[in-house]
C-alpha positions as CSV (number, residue, x, y, z in Angstrom):
1,X,50.0,40.5,12.7
2,X,51.0,36.5,12.1
3,X,53.4,34.8,14.0
4,X,56.6,33.9,11.8
5,X,58.2,32.6,14.9
6,X,59.5,29.0,13.3
7,X,58.0,26.3,15.3
8,X,58.8,22.9,13.5
9,X,62.3,22.5,11.5
10,X,62.5,19.3,9.3
11,X,66.4,17.8,9.8
12,X,65.9,15.8,6.6
13,X,64.8,18.6,4.2
14,X,65.3,21.8,5.9
15,X,61.5,22.8,5.5
16,X,60.2,25.4,8.3
17,X,56.9,25.6,9.5
18,X,55.0,28.3,11.7
19,X,52.6,28.1,14.2
20,X,50.0,29.1,11.7
21,X,51.1,26.5,9.4
22,X,50.8,23.5,12.1
23,X,48.5,21.8,9.3
24,X,51.1,21.3,6.8
25,X,53.7,20.5,9.8
26,X,51.5,17.6,10.5
27,X,51.2,16.7,6.9
28,X,55.0,16.7,6.4
29,X,56.2,15.1,9.7
30,X,52.9,12.7,10.5
31,X,51.1,11.4,13.4
32,X,53.6,10.9,15.6
33,X,57.6,10.5,15.9
34,X,57.6,7.1,14.7
35,X,56.3,8.1,10.9
36,X,58.3,8.8,8.0
37,X,58.8,12.4,7.1
38,X,57.0,13.2,3.9
39,X,60.3,14.3,2.5
40,X,61.5,11.2,2.7
41,X,59.0,9.3,0.7
42,X,57.6,11.4,-1.8
43,X,59.0,12.0,-5.2
44,X,58.3,15.0,-7.5
45,X,54.7,15.0,-8.4
46,X,53.6,13.1,-5.8
47,X,52.2,16.0,-3.5
48,X,48.5,15.4,-4.3
49,X,49.2,11.6,-2.6
50,X,50.2,13.2,0.8
51,X,47.1,13.8,2.0
52,X,45.6,10.5,1.0
53,X,48.8,8.7,2.7
54,X,48.3,10.7,5.9
55,X,44.2,10.3,5.7
56,X,44.8,6.5,5.5
57,X,47.5,6.5,8.4
58,X,45.2,8.5,10.5
59,X,42.4,6.0,10.0
60,X,44.6,2.7,10.5
61,X,45.9,4.6,14.0
62,X,42.2,4.7,15.0
63,X,41.2,1.2,14.0
64,X,44.5,0.2,15.8
65,X,43.3,2.0,18.8
66,X,40.0,0.4,18.7
67,X,38.6,4.2,18.3
68,X,36.8,3.2,15.0
69,X,32.7,3.9,14.2
70,X,32.5,0.4,14.3
71,X,34.2,-0.5,17.8
72,X,32.4,2.5,19.0
73,X,29.1,1.2,18.2
74,X,29.9,-2.4,19.3
75,X,31.1,-1.1,22.4
76,X,27.7,0.7,22.9
77,X,25.9,-2.1,22.1
78,X,27.9,-4.4,24.7
79,X,27.3,-1.7,27.6
80,X,23.6,-1.5,26.9
81,X,23.1,-5.2,27.0
82,X,25.2,-5.4,30.5
83,X,23.0,-2.4,31.7
84,X,19.5,-4.3,30.4
85,X,21.1,-7.7,32.0
86,X,21.7,-6.0,35.0
87,X,18.3,-4.6,35.0
88,X,16.4,-7.8,34.7
89,X,18.6,-9.6,37.4
90,X,17.8,-7.1,39.8
91,X,14.2,-7.0,39.0
92,X,14.4,-11.3,39.5
93,X,16.0,-10.5,42.4
94,X,13.2,-8.4,44.0
95,X,10.6,-10.3,43.1
96,X,12.1,-13.1,44.7
97,X,12.4,-11.0,47.8
98,X,8.8,-10.2,47.4
99,X,7.5,-13.8,46.8
100,X,10.0,-14.5,49.6
101,X,8.2,-12.2,52.2
102,X,5.1,-13.1,51.1
103,X,5.4,-16.7,51.6
104,X,6.9,-16.3,55.5
105,X,3.4,-14.3,55.8
106,X,1.6,-17.0,54.6
107,X,3.3,-19.3,56.9
108,X,3.0,-17.0,59.6
109,X,-0.6,-17.0,59.3
110,X,-0.9,-20.7,59.1
111,X,1.0,-21.3,61.9
112,X,-0.8,-18.6,64.0
113,X,-4.3,-20.4,62.8
114,X,-2.8,-23.9,63.8
115,X,-2.0,-22.6,67.5
116,X,-5.2,-21.2,67.7
117,X,-7.0,-24.5,66.5
118,X,-4.9,-26.4,68.8
119,X,-6.0,-24.5,71.7
120,X,-9.6,-24.4,70.8
121,X,-9.4,-27.7,69.5
122,X,-8.4,-28.8,73.4
123,X,-10.7,-26.2,74.9
124,X,-13.9,-28.1,73.2
125,X,-12.5,-31.5,74.3
126,X,-11.6,-32.5,70.7
127,X,-7.7,-32.4,70.7
128,X,-7.1,-36.4,70.0
129,X,-9.4,-36.4,66.9
130,X,-7.5,-33.3,65.3
131,X,-3.9,-34.8,65.5
132,X,-4.1,-36.3,61.9
133,X,-5.4,-32.6,60.5
134,X,-2.7,-31.2,62.5
135,X,0.0,-33.6,61.3
136,X,-0.7,-33.2,57.8
137,X,-0.4,-29.0,58.0
138,X,2.8,-29.7,59.9
139,X,4.2,-31.7,57.1
140,X,2.8,-29.5,54.3
141,X,4.3,-26.3,56.1
142,X,7.9,-28.4,57.3
143,X,7.1,-27.8,61.0
144,X,8.6,-30.3,63.3
145,X,6.7,-31.4,66.6
């Protein structure tokens, strides 16, 4: 048996609505308390306009709350762009770190080679003649004396 208990009553016209008639109650009262009930805005013969009016009010409320299809599409596009930008920045940062590590490894190898060259030069007695070569290598590596 259907619930016949009155859930809504219009204080302007006296219309009553049960829980089963919620759709009609929503059409009569509008989306929220700030809207004018239909009994205060319609005249005889305008019943068909009620649904169109409420649909237009719903659509306007959706636009005002940035909940329209266009706004959702724009927000999704912005989110996708932000994710792509962050991914690109992270890849660039990772590449920079890898390049820095590789450069440090190359630098360490060159420094080790210079030390070995120095030790070898002095061992065979040609240390003084290799000073210009070491100076150029140190300058290229940014090593002070």
